[in-house]
N, C-alpha and C positions, 0 to 999 in steps of 0.2 A: 688701288689694285692696278697692276700693269699687265698688258697682254703682249706676249712675245710674237704671236703670229698676227699678220695684218688681216684686216677685215676682208672678206671676199668681195672682189670688185666685179664689174660687168664682164670682164674678159676671163674670169677664172672658172674652172670646171669644178663642180662640187664633187667631193669624194663620195664613193658609194657608202651607204649606211651599212652597219653591221647586219641588219636584217636582210637587205638586198644581197649582200655578199654571201650570206649564209644559205641562200636558196637559189643558186644560179640555174638549176635545172628544173625548178618547179614552174610548170606552165601556168599555174593559177596565180603565182605571186605577182602582185601589182594590179591585178584585175579586180574591178568592182563586181559585186553581185549583179548590179544593174547591167553591166556590159555582158556578162555571161547569159543572163536571161534574154536580153535583146538579141544576142547572136543565135541562141537556140530558137527563139521565136521566129527570127528571119529564116532560119534553115528549115524548121519543121512546121511552123505555124502553131497557133494555140491548140488546134485539134490534135496535131501530131505530138505536141508536148503532153497533152492529156492522155493520149494512148500509151506513151512511153513511161510517164510518171503519173500515176493515178491520184491526183490531188485536186480538190475542188477549185482551187485558184486558177487551174489551167482548163477546167472543163465547164464551169458555170460562170458566165459573165466574166471572162478573163480580162485582166488589165495588168499593166506593168506594176503600178503602185500596189495593187492588192497582192500580187504575187510576191513582190519584194517584202512587204509587211509580213506575210505568212512565212516566207522562207527565212527571214531573220529571226523569227521566234521559234522555228521548228528545225532543229539540227539534223534530224534524219532526212527530212525533205531536201534541205540544202545540200546534204551529202549526195543525194541522188541526182540533183541538178548538176552539181560539180562533176560527178562521175559521167553523166551524159555529155557534158561539155568536153571532157577529156576524150571520150569515145569519138565525138564529132571531129576533134582535132586530129586524132589518129587516122580516122577515115579520110579526112581531107589530105593528109600527108601521103597516104597510100594511093591517092588519086581515085578513090571510090566515092565520088560525089553523086551517085545516082539515086538518091532517095528523095 
């Protein structure tokens, strides 16, 4: 089997994957759930997250690992967390960081 293209070397730039190229305006693309939860926790704190999204993993003995485990198994809760993250990004872009 012969290969026409050379193997990528240290000085070559990888071409974007089709998935990355297909979602250029998706602010969640490429972010891990861990990053999203950490950013929300830094912004609102666990108590603030519990007020905004009423799930036990934010209100009763909250931890990052417990929250990630729950959110990965619960699509409706993950959707709420992602929605809150997008709201936070919009709020920051508008300069309304007063909460």
